[in-house]
N, C-alpha and C positions, 0 to 999 in steps of 0.2 A: 720685866722680860719672863716670857711663859718657860717652862723647865725643858719644853720641846724646842724651843727656839733657840734658848740658850745650848745647849746642847749642840747644835747645826754650826754655832759660833764658837767652839773648843777646839784646843790641842788634842784633847781625846778623843773626840770625833773625828778628825784629821787620821789622825795618829791610828784609832782604834780600827776605824772599817774604812774609808777612805780613802786611803794609800793603797793599804793590802788589798783592798777590793778592785782596784784599779790593774794594779799591779798584775793580780790574778786575772784579770779579764785580758791582759795586755799576753799574759802568757799563754793563756787558750788558744787567741785570735791568731796571734802570730809565736807558738813556740819555737825555740831558738836551736832548732834543728844542729844548726853547723855547729854552735856550741857545745853542744852536747855530745855529738859524734866527736869531735875533738879531743872530748876529756874520757872519752869510756875509750880511746883509742889508747892511752896511756898504760891503761889495762889490760887490755887484750894484746894475746901476743899468740896466733894459732889456736887462740883457745882465750878460758875466764880462769886462771891459774887458781883465785882462790875459791871457786866454786867447785861445791861439793867438800871442800878442804874440813873437815871432822873440828878439828883444833879452832879452825878461826870458825867457825859456823856455831858452834859450840860458846865462845866468848863474846862473837860477836851480833849472833842473832837469837840462840836459843835464849842467855841470860838474860839480855836488857828486857825482852817482856815480862819477863815478873819485877820488875822494877815497878810500873802504873800500877799491878795491881795491888804488892804491897803500900802502896799510897793510898788507893783507892778503898779496899777493905776495908781498914781503921774507919773514916770518914762514912763508909758506908752503917758499919756497927753503929758511931755514933749517932746516925742520923735515927735509925732505928730503936736503939736506947730513948730516947728523947721522944719518940711517937710513942713506944710504949709506956712515958712515963703520963703521956698523956700530956705534950708540951705541943705548942703552936711553932711546927720549926720555922716556919716564915715570920714569924714575930722573935723568934730568938736567935740571936745575931750570929753566935758561932754554930748553930742547927744550920740555917739560912745558907751561911756560908761554907758550909761541910757539905749539903747539899746541893748547891749551886756548881759545888768543886768535881761530884758525881758524875753531877747529870752532864755538866762542860764535857768532862772525860769520855763519858758514854755517846755524846750526841759526837762530838769529834771521831772518836772511832769508828763509829757505825756509816758517819758520812764519806769518809774514807774507803770504808770496804765498799759501800754500795756506788762508788763512782770508779771505784777499780775494776767493778763487774759490769761495769754498762757505756765506759766508754771509747773500750776497742782499740785500747793502745799497746801496740806487742812491748816485750824486756829487749832489753838489747841483744840478750842472747839466742832471741830467736829473729833479732830484721837480717834481713839481708846482707847490709855492711859487713856483719860479723859472722856468715855462713848458718844465717838459718832462713827461713822462707818467706818472711812477712815482710811486707813494704813500712818504712817509718811514718806513721800518718798523726794527726791533728786530734785529738779528742774528739768525740762526738758524744753527743747525751743524748741518752735513751732512757726504756724506763725498762728497758730487755736486757740479758745477759747476751752479751757481747765478745769476742775472742779477743785475746791481750789480755786481762788484770793487770795493766802495771801503770795506771795514772792515776791516783796520784799513788806516790810510795808508801805504800801500809806499816812496813819497817820504821819510817819516818817517824810515824806519826807516834810509836811507841815513846819516842819523848816529849811529840808537840804537844800533846794530851795536856801534859805537863802547865803549858800556858796557863789552865785551868786556875794554878793555884798561885800564878801572880796577879791575875783579877779577883781570888777571893781576899787576896791579903793585899790588896794595893793603898785600900782607905784606911785600914787600921794598922797592919804595920810595912809602912814601906819599905827597909830595911828588905826583909823579909821578903819582901816581892821582889824589890831588885834581884834577888839570889836566886829565886826560883823563876824569876823569868829568864836569868842567863845559864840556868842549868837546864830548862827545859830547852834553850838555843841552843848550848851546846852539845846535850844530849842525842837530840834530836838530830840535828847534821851531822852528831858520828854516827848514828844507826844510818842513816841513807847515805852517808859517803862508803859506810862497810858494803850497803847492798849494790853501790856501784861499780865498786873496787868488783864484785863478784859476776856482775854484768846482769845484775836483777831491774836495775832502773836507771833511766840519766838523770844527771842533775837537777834538771826543768822541776824532773819528776818530785824530787824533794823540795825545790822550794815551793811546789805546789802546795803540797801539803801542810807544809809550816803554814802559808798564807791562812790555809783554808781551816787548820784548826785556829788559829789566830783568829779571822772573824768570828767562826761560831762561839768560840771564848767571850770575846766582847760585846756579840748580839744578846748574846745569854747572859751578859753583865747587866746589861742596861734592862733586861726584864726583869730579873730577881732585885736590883738594886737602883729603881729609878728616881730613889731618892737621893742616890747621888752625884746627879746633876745638877742639883738643887742650886748646889755654891758655885758648879764651874762655870766660873766666867773669866777666866785665864784667855787672853786671846794669845796668839805667836807675839814673840816680840821682833824688833827688825831684824836682831842680829838673828833668831831662828826661822824667819823667814828669808834671809839670805842665804842660809848655810842648806834648808833647805831647798831653796828653787834652785841651788847651783848643783845641788846635789841630784834633783832630777833632771834637768838641762843633761847634765853627763852623763847618770850611769843607764838613765832614758832615753831620751831624745838622742844619744849620740851611741847607742847601741849599736845602727846600721855601719855608723861611720868607724868605731872599733872594728867589728866583722870584718867590712873591707881591707881596710888601710893593712891591716894585721893579717889576711889571707886565713881568717878562721872559715870563709865559706869555703875553700877550697879543697879537692876530697884528699888531695893528700899531705893537706896540713898536719904537722905534729909538733907539740909544744916542746921548748927546749927553752933551758934556766935563762938564756936570753932575750925570750920573746917576752916571760915574765916582766924581765924587767923593763924592758920599751913599754909595755901594755902597761905595767903601774906607771911609770914617767908620764904616757898621755893620759892616765889619768888623773891622776894628781896635778900637769898641766893646766888641763881642761878645765877641772874645780877651780884651783888657784885662778886662774883667769877668768873665766864666769864668773865666781865671787868679786873679782876688780871691776866689772861690769854692772855688776847687780848695787855693791857698796856705792858705785856713781851714781845711777839710777837713782838710788833711794837721796841721794841728796836733794833728788828736784821736789818739788810742793808734792805734795799727797796725790793730789787729782793725776798731775802728769807722771809722778813712778808708776802708778798703779795702773797708767794706761797703757805704759812704756813696757812694764813686765807684764801685763796682759797679753798685749799685740805680740810680743814679745814668744810667750807662752802658747798661743794659739797658732802662731804662726810655724812654731815648732813643734806642733801637735801634727800641724797638719802635714807637713813634710815628713814626719814619723810615718804617717799612715802610709804615704805615695811609698816611701823609700820599700818600707816592709812588704808589702800589698802586690808593689807592680814595680820594685827595682827601680825606681823613677829619682835621679839622680838632681837635687834642683839649683841648676848654674844659670848664668845671664838665659839660655838659651831657654830655655824651661820658663825662666818669666817673661821670656818674649814671647810663646807661645803663652801666656794665662793671658799677659796682652792683649793678644791679637784673637783669644776664642770669642764666641757667643753664648748667650744662656743655653741654648739648647746643648751645644758640643758640652758645656760644662756640668750640667744637670746627668749626663751619661755614666759618668765617674761616682752619682750615689748610689751608695750599697747599706745595707743594714749593719754589714761588718766596715765599712768606712767609717761610717756613724759612729758606731760603737765606742770601736779602734779609737778617733781621735778626741769622741767625748769624754771617753776614761781616762786617756794620755793627757787632755787639760782640766779636766776637775781638780785634782789634786792642787795645782798652779793656782786657778780661780778660787776656791775654797781660803788657801792660805792667803792670796794676797790681798782676797776683799774684808777677809778677817783679823788679819794683822794689824797690829796698833801704831798705827803710822803716828808719828808724834812732829809738833810743828817742825818745819827746820829752820835753826839758828846757826848764827856764824860759827859757833863754837863746835857744832853738829856737824857742820859741811868742811871743816878744816879736820875733824877727825874722820871720818869716811872719807875725805880723800887723800889722806894718809895712809887709812889700812887698805884702801884701793891701790896704792902703790905697792904699797911691802905685797899684798896678793900678786900685782903683776909682776914683780921681780920675783917671787918664789916660781909664780907658774913658769917663765920663762925659764928661771933658772934649771926647773926637773926636766923641763923640754932639752935645755941645751946640753945636761949629761948625758943624754943619748942622741946626740942630733945629727951624728954621723949615721948611726940608721934607721932614724927618723927620716933624714934628707933622703937616703937612699930610697926609702919606702913612699915617698912623694913623689920623687922623680920616677920610680915606677908606675905611678898609678895617680894621673897631675890632678886626675878629675873629685880624687878622694877629698878635698876639703871641703868639695861643697856639700860635704856629706855632714859637716860640723855646723850642729841644729844649736840653737836657733838663729845663727848671724848669718846661717848661708842664706837665708828669704831677704833680709835687707840689702846686706849686701848685693845681691843676682839685681835685683829690683832697681835699687840704686845706678847700678855700673850699667845698666839697662837703661834706666829714664838719661843716664848722665852722658854714655858714650854710646850709646844707638838710637839714630834716628828712625822713624814708624818710616818703613817703604810705601805707605800709603801717601806721608806724608812729604817727602821729597821731590823736591825741584828738580827732575833729571836733567843732567849734561848732557848734550848731542854730539856725540864723540865722532859720526862719519857725517859731516853738513848735507852730502852728496851723492846717499846713498840711490842704484838708479836700475831698474827692470832694461835683462839684456834677452827678454824674450816676447817676442809679439805673437798672443796667440790669437787666433780664427774663429774658438767658439769658448764657451765656459771655462775657465779651470777652476777645481775644488781641492784645496789641501785640508782635510779636516786633523787638527795636532790633539788629539784624548791624554791630558794629561790626569794620572790615575791616583787614589790617593790609599798609603798604605798597602800597596798591594805587593809582596814579596816574593822572590825566585822559587824560594823553599817551595811555596803550596803551589806553584802554576805548572799544570800537566805538559805544557812547551816546554820547561825546563827541566822533566824527567823526573815529575811528583809521580806516582803512582796513582792517584789519584785521577778521576778523570773531571779536573776543574777546568779542564779549555775542549769540550766538546764540540763546540761550535765552531772555532779557530781553527781545529785539528781537518777540520771538513774544507778551510779555506787557503786557496794562495799566499800565504802569508810569508813575509820575510820576518826570522824569529832571532831576535837577542836573545838570550835566554840567562844572561847573570850582565845586569846593564851595573857599573859600579855608582850610586847617590851621591849627591853631592854633599850631603845632612841627611839628617835622621828624623826632623819636623819637615812640616808645610813650610813654617817660616824662615829654613836655612834654605832648604832645596829649590822652593819655585821661585825665588827671586837667582837665584842661581844658575840653573835650569837656563833660564829665559836672558841669561849676561853671558858676554862675550868672553869673561876672565876664568869662571868656572872653577873649580876643586884644586887644579894646579896649582895655581900663583890666587889662591882665595885672600880675598879681601874683604870683607862685607860693606865696611863701608864705600869702595870703589863701585860694589856690585848694585847697590843700593840706591848710589849717586848718581848713575849714567843711565841712556833711554835702554831699557830690554827690547827681547825681538819685537815684541807684537809692533811698539812705536815705531821702529827703523820698518820694516814692513810696510807699515802704512805710509810713512814717507819717502819709500823706494815707489810708490805707487799701487802698491798690493791692496785689495779690498780686507781690511781684517774688522774683524768683532770676537770677543770674548763674553763666553756664556757660560756662566757660574752656578753650577746646583752646592759648590759648598760656601765655608765662612770666607768668600774672600781673595782675590787674585794676590798679596802680599804685595802689592805696587807694582807689579810686574804689565798689569793692561793700563797703565798710566797712559793717557792719551789716543786711547780708542775707543770706539765703541765697545758698552759692555752693557749686559742684561742678564736679568734672572730668566729661567726656563717659566714660561705660562704653564700655570699649575693646571690640573685634572684631575676629578676626584680619583681616578684607575689609579692613576701614578704618585698622587700625593695624599694620601687618605689619612696620615695624622698630621698634616702639618709640614713634615718634611716631604721631598718629591724623591724619590726611586730614581734611578739614573736613567730607567727608560723611558723618561720625559725627554731626555736631551734625542731619543729618535723622533719624535715629533718636533721636536724643534729643526732637528737636520729636513726634515721634509716641508717644511716652509721655507728655510733657507734655500731649498734647491729652486725654488720659486722667482729669488728674486737676484739670482749671480748676474752678475754682469758680464757680458761678452766680448770685452777689451782686454781686460787684466785681469791675471788672477786673484782669487778669493782664496784669503787661510782664513779657517774658522778656530778658535781654542775653546776645547770642551774643558770646563774643569768639574770632572767627576765626585762626587761623593765617596766613592767605592767602599771599603773595607776599615770605616770607622768606630774602631774600639773606645772602651769596652762592649758595649752592648751590641758586637755584630750580627747580629739574628736579627734584628731592629734593618739590617742592611740589606735585606734578601725577602722579596714576597715571598707569601705562604706555597706560591705554585713553583717556587723555585729554591725546596729545601729537600733535595735527595738524603743527605745525612741526618741521621737522628739518635738521640736526645741533642738538642743546642743548649749549651751555656745561657741561661736568659738573666745572668747576676754581672752588675755591674764590677761586684766584687769577683773578678775571675780565678782569685786563688782559690774562692769556695765551691768553684767546680771542678769537677774533674778534668784533667787536662783534653779527655776524646773529648769531652762536650766543647770545650773551649775551641778547639779544631774544626769539628763539626760547624760549629755555627759560623768558623771562620772561611771555612773550604766553600759552604751553599754562597756566602756572598763576595767569593772570589767566581763562583761558576754563574753568580748576575753579572758579573762585569764581563764575562765572557760570554753572555747571551745580550747584552747589550752594547759590545763590542763588534759583535756579530749579526746584530740589527743593523747597526749605521753601516757596515760593509757592505750589507745586501740593497740594506737604499742604496750606497753611491754605487755598487753595479749595477742596480737595476735602471740608473739614469746614463751610466757609463756611453751608452748612444748618441747623448747628446751633449755631453761634457767630458771633459779629461776629470778623472778622480783620482783623489789619493786620503791616503789614514794613517796617522802614524803613536802609537800609543805608546805611553811610558810612564811607569808611578815614579811619586816622587819621593819616597821612602820605602823601606819594609816594614816587618814589627815582629816582638817579640812574644811568643806565646808560651811562654814557661821554661822555656830553656834557661838552661843555669839560675832556674828562681826571678828568671826576668819578665815584664807584660810591657804591652804597648810598644812605645817607641822614644824619642830623644834621646838615648843615651849619647854620654859625651862622644864624641867622634872618632876619638883616635883609640879609646877601647872599646868603641859598638861592635855586638857581635854581627857576623856575616847576616845574619838573618834582618836587621836593620837598615843593611847598606846594599843587599843586592838586590836588583828590581827585574823586572822581565820589562820588554821591548818588542812592540811588531809591528810589522807595516804592510797595507796593503798597496796595491795601483792599478787603476786600468792599465788594460794593455796598450793605450796610446801615450801614454804619459812620458815614457822615457823617451820617444819620438817627438814630442812637442819641445820637451825643455831639456832634448840634448844629453841624457844619464843613460849610461849603460847597465840595466839593472841586474846584471848578474853580477855587476863589480858592488854595487849598491848593497847585495845579498853579504858579500864577505866581508867577515869581522875582522881591522883591523888588529897588528899583530900590538898586544896587552892587552886585549879586548876594548870594550865600548863602555861607555862613561856617562853621564848627565851633560859632561860638557862636550859631546858631539854633538848635542840637539841644536844648539846654537846656530853653526855652520852649516850641518847638514839640513835643516829647514831652508836656510839659504839658499844652499846648492838646489835645493829641488823645486823651488820657483826660478833660479838662478838668477838672482840681488847679486849684483855688481857694491861690495860694500870695503871699505878700508877697515872694519873689521871684523871682515872675512879670514878664518884661518885656515888655509887648505889640510894642515896634517889633523884638523877635526871634523871632516866632512866625509860623511860615510860614503856619498856619492861618487868619489874619489875622482872629482872635474879636472882635470888639464888645468893645473894651478897657471902657468904663465897665461892663462884668460882671464886672472882674478888679481882684482886688489888687494894686497893682503898691509900688514901692518909694517 
């Protein structure tokens, strides 16, 4: 085996470079701001009591700086003496080790100093949260000076540069190496934490310094002592692999879970001794339970065990990225969304940060699993591992049980938090979806009302266009009070406006079937919803001419049984393979030429809408009044202003499409009765409270994801033809409008009698005695 290839299969390579490098990249991409603030608040009380305290500064800031110099100077003098005597330092064992230590310490200190000057991160005493003028920012890397000078922690490097002594002695004096390594770790941590107490640094700044200095010392060690890897063939034992994997799962992959369940991300969070005990029980319990699971996996034959560990690790890394960058909770609803999405939609989530973060979260697990020394499975080994797993499981459950009262309260307050426990949340959610949930596209629909009927005989064509939007939220809808002109077209039309409609779900796969169902959110039951005939099918059986035109990724079973088509592609509206929603205006013009005159027509148009994270792709170049736009799938890498600009541009384009649809209907209103109803399926988070996109568990979903706009427009004779009081239609009922109103309102608009009709959910407010009800 070549020395280079041997290095990549050794434990020192994993612990010396891969693990610390991965942790550093995670800290850079997703700095733990909430955790940093929670620790800093412990030492802040209308100011920083320890800041500029002469005694404290002298003991913990000035004096420690002398120690690395006292160590480096004799080593440097010794090296110079060897050179002056004509010795070849690199061929002199002690001289090379002394030179390595001096160089490693110097490079570590200079690197930290340079990064402090160029990453633009403010100190705690200068940030807004503690009375300063700067926002908390992620480190940015450049070649020139940037204001801030606080990432990483320079003073922590006073101790961490001494990692060089560990590497300089590790091959020759192992005990001295362990002692010097521990001293560097403790000394650096002490130096860093005293600066945290003064308000000069956050905890993550200290951790970053330790990782940077360790990586530099390890890399230089390989350069200075390449011969040291010739005999390094030690692989991870299965025990080490189990311990490391369980630790990585617990500390890294479950960091979002701990932050969420403990409420560390809340502005008013303050650490109490009880919180430390609860967090300790959680960490210890999950670690022990992870050990139990991993130990059982190890009992399988080597190929199966490796595959299972790699699949779990990759799943955990992917959802860690989603949780950190977008605030996504991977629950059964999210699993259902993934199964229902298409390739184009999935590709929009890829970005440099998502790829890098996922890669380096998974890389340590990958290398450890592939290079571990998997031994053949024997009966005795299986028995021992089973016993170990049971013991670890008992220990984990016991630790959690010790804080059961507190933990049960936390989980009751946030029931969705359990779906953050990685990586088991992924297989659990997929299994729950695949075994308990039937695809709405494949379900045979039960007919609830066998004889729906049309109650109005029309004398000329009548067309109702039901436009189902995608991800348009009320918060950015001008007709709902938004300050930007996102609805310049609709504002000029005589539309009925319901600005805040309560959505049935926070994802298309949940909302769309629910919107088209008689059941709705008040009596929500997904199994019933996707097993019963949806609104389009019932309308068709009642005699209505129905069609579903889809510019999205499908109707999620809501259009089952009715004619369905995609818009005809044009070069103007479909420049990159995906069609802008303006293509539906062309569809309407064609549909107007084929309307029957003896029965009404209801056309369902499914918009592409605001389909994040690449909102800038959802509007053409001639419909972008707000610049600059975020053009990155990693929304967290953009400023919030550019994210909102891209989203608002796409909302304004939706307004343009709706306006063109209405004007097209208005132009034909002398020959037909026409109407349009638009409502979005769910909303979207644009960075509020750290959340992006949609799909949050409904019970804790923010208003931005559950409040959507609805507008309606009708030609002047629609009310007369179908016997509707248009003034009453414009009045919002007590309690507001929800998605549940859509089903019965559409039945009311075309006057279909059905046992599925519920008058209390009909915005037309027809004479209830004329309708058959449940």
